[in-house]
C-alpha positions in Angstrom: 113.7 102.8 139.2 115.0 104.2 136.0 114.5 101.9 133.0 117.5 100.5 131.2 116.4 102.0 127.9 117.1 105.5 129.2 120.7 104.5 130.0 121.1 102.9 126.6 119.8 106.1 124.9 122.2 108.2 127.0 125.1 105.9 126.2 124.2 106.0 122.5 124.1 109.8 122.6 127.5 109.9 124.3 129.0 107.5 121.9 127.7 109.5 118.9 129.1 112.6 120.4 132.5 110.9 120.8 132.5 109.7 117.2 131.6 113.2 116.0 134.5 114.6 118.0 137.0 112.0 116.7 136.0 112.1 113.1 135.5 115.9 112.5 138.1 117.6 114.6 141.8 117.8 113.6 143.1 118.6 117.1 144.5 115.5 118.8 143.5 116.7 122.3 139.8 116.9 121.1 140.2 113.5 119.5 141.5 112.0 122.8 138.5 113.6 124.6 136.2 112.0 122.1 137.7 108.6 122.7 137.3 109.1 126.5 133.6 110.0 126.0 133.2 106.8 123.9 134.8 104.7 126.6 132.6 106.3 129.3 129.5 105.5 127.2 130.6 101.8 127.3 131.0 102.1 131.1 127.4 103.4 131.4 126.2 100.4 129.4 128.2 97.9 131.5 126.8 99.3 134.8 123.3 99.7 133.5 123.1 96.1 132.3 124.8 94.9 135.5 122.1 96.4 137.6 119.3 95.2 135.2 120.4 91.6 135.2 121.6 91.6 138.8 124.9 90.3 137.5 126.9 91.1 140.6 130.2 92.8 140.2 131.6 91.4 137.0 130.4 94.2 134.8 131.6 96.7 137.4 135.0 95.1 137.4 135.1 95.5 133.6 134.1 99.1 133.9 136.9 99.7 136.4 139.3 98.0 134.0 138.1 100.4 131.2 138.7 103.4 133.5 142.3 102.2 134.1 142.9 101.7 130.4 141.4 105.1 129.6 143.7 106.8 132.1 146.7 105.1 130.7 145.6 105.9 127.1 145.2 109.6 128.1 148.6 109.8 129.8 150.4 108.2 126.9 148.5 110.1 124.3 149.1 113.4 126.0 152.8 112.6 126.3 153.0 111.9 122.6 151.2 115.1 121.8 153.5 117.1 124.0 156.5 115.5 122.3 155.2 116.2 118.8 154.5 119.8 119.8 158.1 120.2 120.9 159.4 118.7 117.6 157.0 120.4 115.1 155.7 123.4 117.0 152.1 122.5 116.3 149.4 120.0 117.2 147.7 119.9 113.8 147.2 116.3 112.7 148.0 117.1 109.0 151.6 118.1 109.9 152.3 114.7 111.5 152.2 113.0 108.1 156.0 113.7 108.0 156.5 110.9 110.6 156.3 108.2 107.9 159.2 105.9 107.4 
């Protein structure tokens, strides 16, 4: 059986990769992908600790809920990005500062 520490290390590496993608890139699609990677790292932790503590299905239900929320977030985020591209002709984050009130 694989120890939980390896899953935690994998999850931390994925979370760090997601933070790097969100904080350094100026493309909103890459930022959405970074957020998705961070949510998946949380799912890995939920499932790993669920198996380690023999918790049953509670953590797996939370992981499924995170997957549903991530899918909705991706759909809404991509719809916003497409709309902004149609209005401004670019997907650069710096241009979107014109959206202030």
